[in-house]
C-alpha positions as CSV (number, residue, x, y, z in Angstrom):
1,M,0.0,0.0,0.0
2,I,1.2,3.5,-0.8
3,E,2.4,5.7,2.0
4,F,2.0,9.4,1.4
5,H,4.3,12.1,2.5
6,L,4.1,15.9,2.3
7,D,6.8,18.3,1.3
8,E,6.2,21.8,2.6
9,R,8.9,23.2,0.3
10,S,7.3,21.8,-2.9
11,G,5.0,24.7,-3.5
12,L,2.1,22.2,-4.2
13,S,-1.0,22.1,-2.1
14,P,-1.3,18.9,0.0
15,Y,-4.1,17.5,-2.1
16,L,-2.1,17.9,-5.3
17,Q,0.9,16.2,-3.7
18,I,-1.3,13.2,-2.9
19,V,-2.7,13.1,-6.4
20,R,0.8,13.4,-7.8
21,Q,2.1,10.6,-5.6
22,V,-0.7,8.2,-6.7
23,R,-0.1,9.1,-10.3
24,Q,3.6,8.4,-10.0
25,A,3.0,5.1,-8.2
26,L,0.6,4.1,-11.0
27,R,3.1,5.1,-13.6
28,L,5.9,3.2,-12.0
29,G,3.8,0.1,-11.5
30,L,3.9,0.4,-7.7
31,L,0.1,0.5,-7.6
32,R,-1.9,-1.8,-9.7
33,E,-5.6,-2.3,-10.6
34,G,-7.4,-3.6,-7.6
35,D,-5.0,-2.1,-5.0
36,R,-6.7,-0.2,-2.1
37,L,-5.6,3.3,-1.3
38,P,-5.2,4.1,2.4
39,T,-8.5,5.2,4.0
40,V,-9.1,8.9,4.5
41,K,-8.8,8.2,8.2
42,E,-5.4,6.5,7.8
43,V,-4.1,9.4,5.7
44,V,-5.3,12.0,8.1
45,A,-3.7,10.2,11.0
46,Q,-0.4,9.7,9.1
47,L,-0.1,13.3,7.7
48,A,-2.1,15.3,10.3
49,I,-4.2,17.0,7.5
50,N,-7.8,17.9,7.1
51,P,-10.0,15.0,5.9
52,N,-11.4,17.2,3.1
53,T,-7.9,17.5,1.7
54,V,-7.7,13.7,1.2
55,L,-11.3,13.6,-0.1
56,K,-10.5,16.2,-2.6
57,A,-7.5,14.3,-3.9
58,Y,-9.4,11.0,-4.1
59,R,-12.3,12.8,-5.9
60,E,-9.9,14.2,-8.5
61,L,-8.3,10.7,-9.0
62,E,-11.8,9.3,-9.3
63,H,-12.8,12.0,-11.8
64,D,-9.7,11.0,-13.9
65,G,-10.9,7.4,-13.9
66,L,-7.9,6.1,-11.9
67,V,-9.7,5.1,-8.7
68,A,-13.2,4.2,-7.6
69,A,-14.7,4.6,-4.1
70,R,-16.6,1.7,-2.7
71,P,-18.7,3.0,0.2
72,G,-17.8,1.2,3.4
73,V,-15.0,-0.7,1.8
74,G,-12.4,1.8,0.5
75,T,-11.0,3.5,-2.6
76,F,-9.5,1.1,-5.1
77,V,-7.3,1.6,-8.2
78,T,-9.3,1.0,-11.4
79,A,-6.7,2.0,-14.0
80,T,-2.9,2.1,-14.5
81,L,-0.6,4.5,-16.1
82,V,2.2,1.9,-16.8
83,D,3.3,1.9,-20.4
84,A,5.8,0.0,-22.5
85,T,8.8,1.9,-21.0
86,L,8.4,0.2,-17.6
87,A,11.1,-2.4,-18.6
88,A,13.6,0.4,-18.9
89,H,13.0,1.7,-15.4
90,G,15.2,-0.8,-13.6
91,P,18.5,0.0,-15.4
92,L,17.7,3.7,-15.4
93,R,17.0,3.6,-11.6
94,Q,20.4,1.9,-11.0
95,E,22.1,4.5,-13.1
96,L,20.3,7.3,-11.2
97,R,21.3,5.7,-7.8
98,R,25.0,5.8,-8.9
99,W,24.6,9.4,-10.0
100,L,23.0,10.3,-6.6
101,A,25.8,8.6,-4.7
102,K,28.4,10.6,-6.7
103,A,26.5,13.8,-6.0
104,R,26.5,13.0,-2.3
105,R,30.2,12.2,-2.3
106,A,30.8,15.5,-4.0
107,G,29.2,17.2,-1.0
108,L,25.8,18.1,-2.4
109,D,22.9,18.1,0.0
110,E,19.4,17.0,-0.9
111,E,18.2,20.5,-1.9
112,S,21.3,21.0,-4.1
113,I,20.8,17.6,-5.8
114,E,17.2,18.4,-6.5
115,A,18.0,21.9,-7.8
116,L,20.7,20.5,-10.1
117,F,18.5,17.7,-11.4
118,M,15.5,19.9,-12.0
119,T,17.5,22.6,-13.7
120,T,19.2,20.1,-16.0
121,F,15.9,18.3,-16.7
122,R,14.2,21.6,-17.7
123,T,17.1,22.8,-19.8
124,T,17.4,19.5,-21.6
125,A,13.6,19.4,-22.2
126,Q,13.7,22.9,-23.7
127,E,16.7,22.0,-25.9
128,E,14.8,19.0,-27.2
129,I,11.9,21.2,-28.2
130,A,14.0,23.8,-29.9
């Protein structure tokens, strides 16, 4: 079962962070059709947030056709976002882990690593478009 976390520095509202985490888990194959999401009560207890925040996230996921609520039972995954590229994830993840280890050995902290990655990611994406 997915375990949510909130990042106050992300600039995203808590409900959007939950939506994004579910979508990422679906894309990476970590959540599959039939899997149950944590109950609203469980998420509220874990993250200390308002129940309406969780309900809003789950409603958006339901509207997108990714989950379905079953009253009295829970919210279940009804679709996946996994595509043919999933097979490439393993080797790429290992390569990324090696890169992260190098970055840490070079003295970069988490914030610096994230800034370097995101800046390089955006720059590369812009270069590919041009």
